[in-house]
TORKOL-4160 file (C-alpha; in steps of 0.2 Angstrom, whole numbers, padded with zeros to 4 digits, m for minus):
269
<pt num="1" X="0001" Y="0001" Z="0000"/>
<pt num="2" X="0006" Y="0017" Z="m0003"/>
<pt num="3" X="m0001" Y="0032" Z="0005"/>
<pt num="4" X="m0007" Y="0047" Z="m0005"/>
<pt num="5" X="0004" Y="0062" Z="m0002"/>
<pt num="6" X="m0012" Y="0072" Z="0001"/>
<pt num="7" X="m0003" Y="0090" Z="0003"/>
<pt num="8" X="0005" Y="0088" Z="m0014"/>
<pt num="9" X="m0011" Y="0083" Z="m0023"/>
<pt num="10" X="m0021" Y="0097" Z="m0017"/>
<pt num="11" X="m0007" Y="0109" Z="m0024"/>
<pt num="12" X="m0007" Y="0098" Z="m0041"/>
<pt num="13" X="m0027" Y="0102" Z="m0043"/>
<pt num="14" X="m0024" Y="0120" Z="m0037"/>
<pt num="15" X="m0010" Y="0122" Z="m0050"/>
<pt num="16" X="m0023" Y="0114" Z="m0064"/>
<pt num="17" X="m0036" Y="0125" Z="m0061"/>
<pt num="18" X="m0028" Y="0142" Z="m0056"/>
<pt num="19" X="m0010" Y="0142" Z="m0064"/>
<pt num="20" X="m0013" Y="0133" Z="m0078"/>
<pt num="21" X="m0003" Y="0118" Z="m0086"/>
<pt num="22" X="0010" Y="0115" Z="m0100"/>
<pt num="23" X="m0003" Y="0115" Z="m0113"/>
<pt num="24" X="m0016" Y="0127" Z="m0105"/>
<pt num="25" X="m0010" Y="0144" Z="m0106"/>
<pt num="26" X="m0012" Y="0160" Z="m0118"/>
<pt num="27" X="m0005" Y="0159" Z="m0135"/>
<pt num="28" X="0013" Y="0164" Z="m0137"/>
<pt num="29" X="0006" Y="0183" Z="m0145"/>
<pt num="30" X="m0004" Y="0184" Z="m0128"/>
<pt num="31" X="m0021" Y="0182" Z="m0135"/>
<pt num="32" X="m0034" Y="0170" Z="m0141"/>
<pt num="33" X="m0044" Y="0171" Z="m0157"/>
<pt num="34" X="m0057" Y="0184" Z="m0156"/>
<pt num="35" X="m0053" Y="0190" Z="m0140"/>
<pt num="36" X="m0058" Y="0175" Z="m0131"/>
<pt num="37" X="m0052" Y="0173" Z="m0113"/>
<pt num="38" X="m0051" Y="0152" Z="m0115"/>
<pt num="39" X="m0031" Y="0149" Z="m0118"/>
<pt num="40" X="m0026" Y="0142" Z="m0134"/>
<pt num="41" X="m0017" Y="0124" Z="m0135"/>
<pt num="42" X="0002" Y="0128" Z="m0138"/>
<pt num="43" X="0007" Y="0109" Z="m0136"/>
<pt num="44" X="0023" Y="0105" Z="m0146"/>
<pt num="45" X="0015" Y="0092" Z="m0157"/>
<pt num="46" X="0034" Y="0084" Z="m0160"/>
<pt num="47" X="0034" Y="0081" Z="m0140"/>
<pt num="48" X="0020" Y="0068" Z="m0140"/>
<pt num="49" X="0027" Y="0051" Z="m0140"/>
<pt num="50" X="0018" Y="0034" Z="m0143"/>
<pt num="51" X="0026" Y="0017" Z="m0137"/>
<pt num="52" X="0023" Y="0000" Z="m0144"/>
<pt num="53" X="0010" Y="m0003" Z="m0131"/>
<pt num="54" X="m0001" Y="0011" Z="m0138"/>
<pt num="55" X="0004" Y="0022" Z="m0123"/>
<pt num="56" X="0005" Y="0041" Z="m0126"/>
<pt num="57" X="0016" Y="0053" Z="m0117"/>
<pt num="58" X="0019" Y="0069" Z="m0116"/>
<pt num="59" X="0034" Y="0079" Z="m0106"/>
<pt num="60" X="0027" Y="0083" Z="m0088"/>
<pt num="61" X="0011" Y="0075" Z="m0089"/>
<pt num="62" X="0004" Y="0061" Z="m0079"/>
<pt num="63" X="m0002" Y="0046" Z="m0084"/>
<pt num="64" X="m0021" Y="0040" Z="m0079"/>
<pt num="65" X="m0036" Y="0030" Z="m0083"/>
<pt num="66" X="m0055" Y="0032" Z="m0081"/>
<pt num="67" X="m0066" Y="0016" Z="m0076"/>
<pt num="68" X="m0082" Y="0011" Z="m0073"/>
<pt num="69" X="m0092" Y="m0005" Z="m0068"/>
<pt num="70" X="m0087" Y="m0010" Z="m0086"/>
<pt num="71" X="m0069" Y="m0013" Z="m0082"/>
<pt num="72" X="m0076" Y="m0026" Z="m0069"/>
<pt num="73" X="m0066" Y="m0030" Z="m0052"/>
<pt num="74" X="m0049" Y="m0021" Z="m0054"/>
<pt num="75" X="m0031" Y="m0025" Z="m0046"/>
<pt num="76" X="m0028" Y="m0007" Z="m0039"/>
<pt num="77" X="m0010" Y="m0011" Z="m0034"/>
<pt num="78" X="m0007" Y="m0018" Z="m0050"/>
<pt num="79" X="m0012" Y="m0003" Z="m0059"/>
<pt num="80" X="m0001" Y="0009" Z="m0049"/>
<pt num="81" X="0013" Y="m0004" Z="m0054"/>
<pt num="82" X="0010" Y="m0001" Z="m0070"/>
<pt num="83" X="0012" Y="0017" Z="m0069"/>
<pt num="84" X="m0005" Y="0024" Z="m0066"/>
<pt num="85" X="m0005" Y="0038" Z="m0055"/>
<pt num="86" X="m0024" Y="0045" Z="m0057"/>
<pt num="87" X="m0041" Y="0037" Z="m0060"/>
<pt num="88" X="m0057" Y="0046" Z="m0064"/>
<pt num="89" X="m0070" Y="0035" Z="m0058"/>
<pt num="90" X="m0089" Y="0033" Z="m0064"/>
<pt num="91" X="m0099" Y="0038" Z="m0048"/>
<pt num="92" X="m0114" Y="0035" Z="m0056"/>
<pt num="93" X="m0126" Y="0039" Z="m0072"/>
<pt num="94" X="m0144" Y="0044" Z="m0078"/>
<pt num="95" X="m0154" Y="0030" Z="m0087"/>
<pt num="96" X="m0156" Y="0032" Z="m0107"/>
<pt num="97" X="m0174" Y="0029" Z="m0105"/>
<pt num="98" X="m0189" Y="0041" Z="m0102"/>
<pt num="99" X="m0189" Y="0038" Z="m0084"/>
<pt num="100" X="m0171" Y="0043" Z="m0082"/>
<pt num="101" X="m0167" Y="0036" Z="m0066"/>
<pt num="102" X="m0151" Y="0041" Z="m0057"/>
<pt num="103" X="m0140" Y="0027" Z="m0052"/>
<pt num="104" X="m0126" Y="0024" Z="m0043"/>
<pt num="105" X="m0111" Y="0016" Z="m0052"/>
<pt num="106" X="m0110" Y="m0003" Z="m0044"/>
<pt num="107" X="m0090" Y="m0002" Z="m0041"/>
<pt num="108" X="m0089" Y="0013" Z="m0037"/>
<pt num="109" X="m0087" Y="0010" Z="m0018"/>
<pt num="110" X="m0073" Y="m0003" Z="m0021"/>
<pt num="111" X="m0065" Y="0008" Z="m0034"/>
<pt num="112" X="m0064" Y="0022" Z="m0023"/>
<pt num="113" X="m0057" Y="0014" Z="m0007"/>
<pt num="114" X="m0046" Y="0002" Z="m0016"/>
<pt num="115" X="m0037" Y="0014" Z="m0028"/>
<pt num="116" X="m0033" Y="0027" Z="m0016"/>
<pt num="117" X="m0027" Y="0013" Z="m0005"/>
<pt num="118" X="m0016" Y="0008" Z="m0019"/>
<pt num="119" X="m0009" Y="0028" Z="m0018"/>
<pt num="120" X="m0019" Y="0034" Z="m0033"/>
<pt num="121" X="m0026" Y="0050" Z="m0036"/>
<pt num="122" X="m0046" Y="0050" Z="m0037"/>
<pt num="123" X="m0058" Y="0061" Z="m0046"/>
<pt num="124" X="m0075" Y="0056" Z="m0052"/>
<pt num="125" X="m0087" Y="0058" Z="m0066"/>
<pt num="126" X="m0106" Y="0059" Z="m0069"/>
<pt num="127" X="m0114" Y="0051" Z="m0086"/>
<pt num="128" X="m0128" Y="0063" Z="m0089"/>
<pt num="129" X="m0144" Y="0061" Z="m0100"/>
<pt num="130" X="m0151" Y="0077" Z="m0092"/>
<pt num="131" X="m0164" Y="0086" Z="m0104"/>
<pt num="132" X="m0167" Y="0102" Z="m0093"/>
<pt num="133" X="m0159" Y="0113" Z="m0082"/>
<pt num="134" X="m0168" Y="0106" Z="m0068"/>
<pt num="135" X="m0162" Y="0088" Z="m0070"/>
<pt num="136" X="m0144" Y="0094" Z="m0073"/>
<pt num="137" X="m0145" Y="0102" Z="m0055"/>
<pt num="138" X="m0152" Y="0086" Z="m0048"/>
<pt num="139" X="m0138" Y="0076" Z="m0055"/>
<pt num="140" X="m0126" Y="0087" Z="m0047"/>
<pt num="141" X="m0135" Y="0085" Z="m0030"/>
<pt num="142" X="m0135" Y="0066" Z="m0033"/>
<pt num="143" X="m0116" Y="0064" Z="m0033"/>
<pt num="144" X="m0116" Y="0076" Z="m0020"/>
<pt num="145" X="m0127" Y="0065" Z="m0010"/>
<pt num="146" X="m0117" Y="0050" Z="m0015"/>
<pt num="147" X="m0098" Y="0057" Z="m0011"/>
<pt num="148" X="m0106" Y="0060" Z="0006"/>
<pt num="149" X="m0090" Y="0072" Z="0010"/>
<pt num="150" X="m0077" Y="0059" Z="0003"/>
<pt num="151" X="m0060" Y="0066" Z="0000"/>
<pt num="152" X="m0055" Y="0068" Z="m0019"/>
<pt num="153" X="m0039" Y="0073" Z="m0027"/>
<pt num="154" X="m0047" Y="0078" Z="m0042"/>
<pt num="155" X="m0061" Y="0085" Z="m0050"/>
<pt num="156" X="m0080" Y="0080" Z="m0052"/>
<pt num="157" X="m0084" Y="0079" Z="m0070"/>
<pt num="158" X="m0099" Y="0082" Z="m0080"/>
<pt num="159" X="m0101" Y="0069" Z="m0095"/>
<pt num="160" X="m0116" Y="0074" Z="m0106"/>
<pt num="161" X="m0117" Y="0063" Z="m0122"/>
<pt num="162" X="m0132" Y="0061" Z="m0135"/>
<pt num="163" X="m0138" Y="0043" Z="m0136"/>
<pt num="164" X="m0148" Y="0042" Z="m0152"/>
<pt num="165" X="m0161" Y="0030" Z="m0147"/>
<pt num="166" X="m0162" Y="0038" Z="m0130"/>
<pt num="167" X="m0169" Y="0052" Z="m0120"/>
<pt num="168" X="m0156" Y="0065" Z="m0124"/>
<pt num="169" X="m0159" Y="0061" Z="m0145"/>
<pt num="170" X="m0160" Y="0078" Z="m0152"/>
<pt num="171" X="m0154" Y="0088" Z="m0137"/>
<pt num="172" X="m0138" Y="0090" Z="m0143"/>
<pt num="173" X="m0140" Y="0110" Z="m0144"/>
<pt num="174" X="m0131" Y="0124" Z="m0134"/>
<pt num="175" X="m0143" Y="0122" Z="m0119"/>
<pt num="176" X="m0130" Y="0108" Z="m0114"/>
<pt num="177" X="m0118" Y="0121" Z="m0111"/>
<pt num="178" X="m0131" Y="0128" Z="m0097"/>
<pt num="179" X="m0133" Y="0110" Z="m0089"/>
<pt num="180" X="m0114" Y="0109" Z="m0087"/>
<pt num="181" X="m0113" Y="0126" Z="m0080"/>
<pt num="182" X="m0127" Y="0122" Z="m0068"/>
<pt num="183" X="m0119" Y="0106" Z="m0063"/>
<pt num="184" X="m0102" Y="0114" Z="m0060"/>
<pt num="185" X="m0109" Y="0128" Z="m0051"/>
<pt num="186" X="m0119" Y="0115" Z="m0038"/>
<pt num="187" X="m0102" Y="0104" Z="m0037"/>
<pt num="188" X="m0093" Y="0120" Z="m0032"/>
<pt num="189" X="m0105" Y="0125" Z="m0020"/>
<pt num="190" X="m0103" Y="0108" Z="m0012"/>
<pt num="191" X="m0087" Y="0110" Z="m0010"/>
<pt num="192" X="m0078" Y="0100" Z="m0025"/>
<pt num="193" X="m0068" Y="0108" Z="m0039"/>
<pt num="194" X="m0080" Y="0105" Z="m0054"/>
<pt num="195" X="m0075" Y="0099" Z="m0072"/>
<pt num="196" X="m0082" Y="0096" Z="m0090"/>
<pt num="197" X="m0078" Y="0081" Z="m0101"/>
<pt num="198" X="m0082" Y="0085" Z="m0118"/>
<pt num="199" X="m0077" Y="0079" Z="m0137"/>
<pt num="200" X="m0069" Y="0091" Z="m0150"/>
<pt num="201" X="m0086" Y="0093" Z="m0159"/>
<pt num="202" X="m0094" Y="0097" Z="m0142"/>
<pt num="203" X="m0081" Y="0109" Z="m0137"/>
<pt num="204" X="m0081" Y="0119" Z="m0153"/>
<pt num="205" X="m0101" Y="0117" Z="m0155"/>
<pt num="206" X="m0111" Y="0115" Z="m0140"/>
<pt num="207" X="m0101" Y="0120" Z="m0126"/>
<pt num="208" X="m0098" Y="0138" Z="m0121"/>
<pt num="209" X="m0081" Y="0135" Z="m0115"/>
<pt num="210" X="m0078" Y="0153" Z="m0110"/>
<pt num="211" X="m0091" Y="0153" Z="m0097"/>
<pt num="212" X="m0086" Y="0137" Z="m0091"/>
<pt num="213" X="m0066" Y="0141" Z="m0089"/>
<pt num="214" X="m0068" Y="0140" Z="m0071"/>
<pt num="215" X="m0070" Y="0121" Z="m0072"/>
<pt num="216" X="m0057" Y="0108" Z="m0077"/>
<pt num="217" X="m0058" Y="0104" Z="m0096"/>
<pt num="218" X="m0056" Y="0085" Z="m0098"/>
<pt num="219" X="m0055" Y="0081" Z="m0118"/>
<pt num="220" X="m0059" Y="0066" Z="m0127"/>
<pt num="221" X="m0048" Y="0064" Z="m0143"/>
<pt num="222" X="m0042" Y="0048" Z="m0148"/>
<pt num="223" X="m0024" Y="0049" Z="m0158"/>
<pt num="224" X="m0006" Y="0050" Z="m0155"/>
<pt num="225" X="m0007" Y="0068" Z="m0151"/>
<pt num="226" X="m0018" Y="0082" Z="m0145"/>
<pt num="227" X="m0025" Y="0094" Z="m0159"/>
<pt num="228" X="m0039" Y="0102" Z="m0151"/>
<pt num="229" X="m0039" Y="0122" Z="m0154"/>
<pt num="230" X="m0038" Y="0127" Z="m0135"/>
<pt num="231" X="m0029" Y="0120" Z="m0119"/>
<pt num="232" X="m0036" Y="0107" Z="m0108"/>
<pt num="233" X="m0031" Y="0100" Z="m0092"/>
<pt num="234" X="m0035" Y="0082" Z="m0096"/>
<pt num="235" X="m0035" Y="0071" Z="m0111"/>
<pt num="236" X="m0043" Y="0054" Z="m0114"/>
<pt num="237" X="m0033" Y="0048" Z="m0129"/>
<pt num="238" X="m0039" Y="0031" Z="m0132"/>
<pt num="239" X="m0054" Y="0021" Z="m0127"/>
<pt num="240" X="m0044" Y="0004" Z="m0130"/>
<pt num="241" X="m0030" Y="0005" Z="m0118"/>
<pt num="242" X="m0021" Y="m0009" Z="m0109"/>
<pt num="243" X="m0016" Y="m0009" Z="m0090"/>
<pt num="244" X="m0010" Y="m0023" Z="m0079"/>
<pt num="245" X="m0023" Y="m0027" Z="m0065"/>
<pt num="246" X="m0038" Y="m0024" Z="m0077"/>
<pt num="247" X="m0043" Y="m0038" Z="m0088"/>
<pt num="248" X="m0053" Y="m0028" Z="m0101"/>
<pt num="249" X="m0049" Y="m0012" Z="m0112"/>
<pt num="250" X="m0049" Y="0004" Z="m0103"/>
<pt num="251" X="m0048" Y="0023" Z="m0107"/>
<pt num="252" X="m0031" Y="0030" Z="m0105"/>
<pt num="253" X="m0028" Y="0048" Z="m0101"/>
<pt num="254" X="m0015" Y="0062" Z="m0098"/>
<pt num="255" X="m0015" Y="0075" Z="m0084"/>
<pt num="256" X="m0005" Y="0089" Z="m0088"/>
<pt num="257" X="0006" Y="0099" Z="m0075"/>
<pt num="258" X="0017" Y="0114" Z="m0076"/>
<pt num="259" X="0037" Y="0106" Z="m0077"/>
<pt num="260" X="0043" Y="0120" Z="m0065"/>
<pt num="261" X="0031" Y="0113" Z="m0052"/>
<pt num="262" X="0035" Y="0096" Z="m0052"/>
<pt num="263" X="0043" Y="0096" Z="m0036"/>
<pt num="264" X="0025" Y="0099" Z="m0028"/>
<pt num="265" X="0014" Y="0090" Z="m0039"/>
<pt num="266" X="0021" Y="0074" Z="m0038"/>
<pt num="267" X="0005" Y="0061" Z="m0037"/>
<pt num="268" X="0012" Y="0046" Z="m0026"/>
<pt num="269" X="0030" Y="0039" Z="m0024"/>
């Protein structure tokens, strides 16, 4: 077992949300397009590397995963030994169908306890199927109730996705940004750092990232390097990763930090 260095993790989250990260800063010219307050992606494309196992790396970035009950039982000590230092756990989800019931992920409790016991920093995400501002608020309240004051090293993420034959079919419009804002505001009021998960298309077309800029950004863009035009804090780069201790494929992620802050943002040792 490896204890998490709590003070260092708090500093890491603060660094991510308030001082920026290695690819989350203003452009070299000092301005984003059209006067936007959203920092540009200034990553050096040639600095990304990919090994024979499909693991993508970037200087100063930390390796992580995101998981749900679909990953079944996880050997978190083996996950740590394979170089994973953070995990974003599904805490719950809203059902696809008309009733839209709210549910806790069946593996959340064990994943939370065992990941942190293994020395892995933890955040959570809620899979949203909200179709109104009221439902987004209810989802955030559900997450806060489920957390029950538990400590998190990383943010609580809002993950809204349209399901073509589900209750969100046809709801992929700019109101989704309002849902994200309400969710994030409620999470922040509950004492947790908020975040938003999105694809490139949602980031460009659906979400008002400028309005959401006080939240952590978690981008889903599969490939060997990140090309999204704006800076993010977390990058999900594959949905077909392999990690020791997990028998099935798993999403792999990078978390960006400032190189000069490495001495105070080490997740675990």
